[in-house]
C-alpha positions in Angstrom: 67.3 122.0 101.5 69.3 119.3 99.6 72.3 120.3 98.5 74.9 118.7 96.0 78.5 119.8 95.7 81.3 117.8 93.8 85.1 118.2 93.4 87.1 119.2 90.4 89.7 117.0 90.5 89.0 115.4 87.2 88.7 118.7 85.4 92.6 120.0 86.7 94.1 116.5 85.9 92.4 116.9 82.4 93.8 120.8 82.2 97.4 119.3 83.5 97.2 116.4 80.4 96.2 119.2 77.8 99.1 121.9 79.0 101.7 119.0 78.5 100.4 117.9 74.9 100.6 121.4 73.9 103.8 121.9 76.0 104.9 118.4 73.8 103.8 119.8 70.8 105.4 122.7 70.7 108.7 121.5 70.9 107.8 118.8 68.7 106.9 121.3 65.9 110.0 123.4 66.8 112.1 119.9 66.7 110.9 119.2 63.3 111.6 122.8 62.0 114.8 122.4 62.6 115.4 119.1 61.5 113.9 120.5 58.2 115.7 123.6 57.9 119.3 121.4 58.8 118.3 118.7 55.9 117.5 121.3 53.6 121.1 123.3 54.3 123.3 120.4 54.7 126.7 119.6 52.7 126.0 116.7 50.0 129.4 116.0 50.2 129.2 115.6 54.2 125.6 114.5 54.7 124.9 114.0 58.7 124.2 111.5 60.4 120.2 111.0 60.9 120.3 108.7 63.9 120.4 110.7 66.5 117.3 112.4 65.0 115.5 109.2 64.6 116.2 108.4 67.7 114.3 111.6 69.1 111.7 111.3 66.9 110.8 107.9 68.1 111.1 109.5 71.4 109.0 112.4 71.1 106.1 109.6 69.7 106.5 107.7 72.9 105.6 110.5 75.1 103.0 112.2 73.1 101.3 108.5 73.6 102.0 108.5 76.8 100.0 111.7 77.4 97.2 110.8 75.1 96.9 108.0 77.1 96.5 109.7 80.4 94.1 111.9 78.8 92.1 108.5 77.9 92.9 107.2 81.9 91.8 110.3 83.3 88.4 110.6 81.1 87.4 107.1 82.5 88.0 108.1 86.1 86.0 111.2 85.3 83.1 109.2 84.3 83.4 106.6 87.1 83.8 109.6 90.0 80.6 111.5 88.1 78.6 107.9 88.1 79.6 107.3 92.0 78.3 110.4 92.8 75.3 110.2 91.0 74.4 107.2 93.0 74.7 108.8 96.0 72.2 111.9 94.8 69.8 109.3 94.5 70.0 109.0 98.2 68.4 112.8 98.9 65.4 112.6 100.9 65.8 108.6 101.9 66.2 107.9 105.4 69.5 105.7 106.0 70.8 103.7 108.7 74.4 104.7 110.3 77.1 102.8 112.0 77.9 104.5 114.8 80.6 103.1 116.9 82.7 104.9 115.4 83.7 109.0 116.2 86.3 111.8 115.3 87.8 113.1 118.5 88.0 117.0 117.4 88.2 120.3 118.8 88.7 118.1 122.6 85.3 115.7 122.1 83.8 112.8 120.5 80.1 112.0 120.9 78.3 109.1 120.2 74.6 108.6 119.6 73.3 105.3 121.3 70.0 103.8 122.4 69.8 101.0 125.4 65.8 99.2 125.7 65.6 99.6 129.6 68.1 100.8 132.1 71.2 99.3 132.7 74.9 99.4 134.1 78.4 98.9 133.5 81.3 100.4 132.1 81.9 101.8 128.9 85.2 101.7 126.8 86.9 103.7 123.8 88.8 102.4 121.9 91.9 103.3 119.3 91.8 102.3 115.3 93.9 99.2 116.5 91.8 98.1 118.9 93.2 99.1 121.8 91.5 100.2 125.2 92.7 104.2 125.8 89.7 104.8 128.0 86.8 103.2 129.9 84.4 104.3 133.1 82.0 103.3 134.9 78.2 104.1 133.8 74.5 103.6 134.6 72.5 104.2 131.1 68.7 105.8 131.7 66.4 103.5 128.8 66.3 105.1 125.4 67.9 107.3 123.6 70.9 109.4 124.7 74.6 110.9 123.8 78.1 109.9 125.1 80.6 112.7 125.0 84.5 111.9 125.6 86.9 115.0 126.3 90.1 112.9 124.8 92.1 112.1 128.1 92.9 108.7 128.4 93.9 106.2 131.1 96.9 107.3 131.6 95.8 110.8 132.2 97.6 112.1 128.2 94.7 113.6 126.0 94.5 111.5 122.7 95.3 112.9 119.3 92.7 114.0 117.0 91.1 111.0 115.2 88.6 108.4 114.8 88.0 106.5 117.9 85.4 103.5 118.5 83.0 103.0 121.7 82.4 99.6 123.3 79.0 98.9 126.2 79.6 96.5 128.7 76.1 96.9 130.4 74.2 94.4 132.4 70.4 95.2 133.6 68.5 94.7 136.8 68.1 91.1 136.3 71.8 90.8 135.4 71.5 89.7 132.3 73.5 91.6 129.6 72.0 94.3 128.0 72.5 95.4 124.3 73.2 99.0 123.2 72.7 99.9 120.0 74.9 102.8 118.7 73.2 102.7 115.2 70.9 105.9 114.4 68.6 106.9 111.5 67.9 109.8 109.4 67.1 111.9 106.6 69.4 112.8 103.7 69.6 116.3 103.1 73.1 116.9 100.7 75.9 114.9 98.8 79.2 116.6 99.2 82.3 115.6 96.9 84.5 118.8 97.0 86.8 116.8 99.7 87.3 114.4 97.3 85.6 111.9 100.1 81.3 110.9 99.9 80.2 112.6 102.8 76.1 112.9 103.0 74.4 115.4 105.4 72.0 113.8 107.1 69.6 115.7 109.8 72.1 118.6 109.5 75.3 116.5 110.2 77.8 115.8 108.0 78.3 111.8 107.6 81.0 109.6 105.9 79.2 107.5 103.2 81.1 104.6 104.3 79.3 104.5 107.4 75.8 104.2 105.9 74.4 100.8 106.5 71.3 100.2 104.7 68.5 102.8 102.7 65.1 102.8 102.7 62.5 105.1 101.8 61.4 107.9 104.4 58.2 107.8 106.0 55.6 110.2 105.6 
């Protein structure tokens, strides 16, 4: 089942502009009504100074123009967001390849899917977003696909804060030659979600940031 969820941020912004313009126009009409009444009832022998009212009229006009410009800008942003989302809707049913070097540490675990062509051994390291190694250990990898789970405990014994972490494998095969470990994964897009304001795709039941998609192809079959 495919799903498409969109955010309502643009609509909220448009409502705010509409409210601001309505409020401004109400004050503007009231100001003109008071000004007209004062002009009609002024003393002909001692006419009031109109410079202050002229200045306020100019200020009201300037604010009105700014609100209109904001409305136009929000309309453009809304159209761009809709266009951006529709481009990802075209991914539904397609097979995508995702960069799997990063994972989010949440609820005490971060997981990476990986594939290795043959058995290998060496070390695996977990790095922070700044590239600093926070954890490493020796590891033996069996040929094929598997998952590496990290419990968030760093080399210094402290628990890492939640967030995005990277993984790096440094392993060799029986002939002592380096073995490439692939963390790229593939899957079929089942849903598109922009309810948070950021684009996420549902791939094989998992929510994946659109920024991690590296290629798109027609699904087999």
